[in-house]
C-alpha positions, 0 to 999 in steps of 0.5 A: 484467566489471562488466556480467556481475556486475551480470547475474548479481546480477539474475538471482539475485535474480529467482531468489530471488524467484521461490522465494518461495512464492505466496499463494492464496485459500483458502475455509474457512468454519469458520475464521469461529468460530476468528480475528479476521475482516477485512472487506474491500471490492474493486475490481479491474481484473483480468479475472474468468474463467468459473470466477469465478477473478480473472485477471491480465489487464486488464479495462476494466470493473472488478469488486467484491466484499467478502471476509471473512478470518480472521487466525488466532489464532497470527498474528504481527505482520507476516505472513501465514501462507498454507495448505500442505496442509490448511488450519489456521485457528489457523495460516493466513489463510483466507477465511470467505466473500465476495460478488460485487456485480452493479455498481458501485452495489451496492457503493457501497450495501453499503460505505455500510452498513458506514460508517453503523455510525460516527458522522458525521465518523469515516468514513474509509476506507482504500484500499490499492493493492498493488506490482509482482509481487502476485497477487489474493489477496497483495494482499488478505490483505496488506490484512487483515494491515494491518487486523488489526495496525494495529487498523483500525475503519473499512471498508478498500478494497483496489484489485487492479490487474491485475499479472502476479504474475511477477518477470519481468513489470516491464514489463507491470506498469508498463503495467497501472499506467497502465491502472489509473489510471480504474479507481481514480479511479472507485473513490475517487468511489465511496467518496465516494458511500458516504459517506466523510468521509475518504480515506486513500490507501496505496500500495506499490512501483509501486502508489504510482507508481499512486496519484501518477498518479492524484492527478494526473490528478484535479488535472487535473480540478480536483475540490476536493470529492475533493481535500477527502476525501483527507486523507492519503497513504502512500507505501510503498517507491514505485517511481518516478522522483525527477524524475517524482515532482517533476513530478507533485507540481507538477501536484498542488499541494497535495500531500494532507497528511500525505504520508508517503513510507517509504524504505530505502536498502537496499531491493534491489527497488528498487535493481534497478528503478533500474538498469533505469531507467538511474537510481541511485535511485528515491523510495523510496530516495532518499539526499538529502532536498534533492532534495525540498526544496521539497515538503511531504513527510515521509520516514520512513527505514527502512534499518535495519529492512530484513529478508527478501529485498529489504527491500520492505515493511518498513513492514507486516512491521515489528512496530516500524513498524506501531506508527508507522503506526498514529499516522501522523496524529497524528505527522505533526502533531507533526512540522509543528507542534511543532518542540520536542517531536518528539523527545520523540514519537519518538527518532531523527534529525530533518532538516528542509529547507525544507518537506520533513522526514526522520526516520532511525528504528533499532530503538531508536526505537519507539514504545509502544503 
């Protein structure tokens, strides 16, 4: 009976996920004069079809793009509004322009131009790696939303790996994440070659797994210059086995700093992933900080912010948590270096076990702008 109930709960979860409206890329140049335009550079190991559409299929050679996304005036922080019927630039996220680069060299040249608008020493690039069950438009527009809501001034780059974009495609996506490691490593090298002083890596869900696997792969080649450039890693709801993460972190050692992990005990998607793997938890819903005590990581427990069908992307959808992300570097420095002043910076329960720090946030523990 327990097994039947478990299978039933999984079926209901998948059905709910499948009913969620999917994102679609809509070209609407007129929106440029209406919304706030966010430019996103893209590297993808998805296959581009003869019609130019970007598919779920895997490509051994990466493709490179630039997209201009209009964030509408009626935008609510944390939300991505997709066109339903006729596009409305006052309400909908819309693509105003895009370009496909001939090769990686052209991509690097154009990214370099964008970086040169900032003074040396302040040329940071945020590289975002989307998660499980994402189509191309969903990852792209999510980064545009994050760039807008976090008020990012520097260039952002989206690494779009070939997710099936299907709630039933977990095994396909897991293999695709492994397939995409070389593409992400190559992208990071191109960001360096474009003149970036610093790189902030942000991985969500299975994209966090891909991110850490790529860091491990890079540590094996012992590329000291690239390790120096990566000045922070943020994992949001990481879909990684805890034992595997410990092994990855040991090989990467030292971990880039800050190394931040957003967790939630109410993350239904990770609960399902744990069941599929035969374990009781994943890194993104880890219960006990002592499991990571010997690693220099900062865990933000956002359980009380869980919302939506899955509670799987709170850090990008909660206005309060987005404020925290905006100040992530300052927060981590405070947690590491100012033991007495931390509570004044961000109220909440703070636990430190050896090297690891856990911050248990509540809706009243929000940061002022």
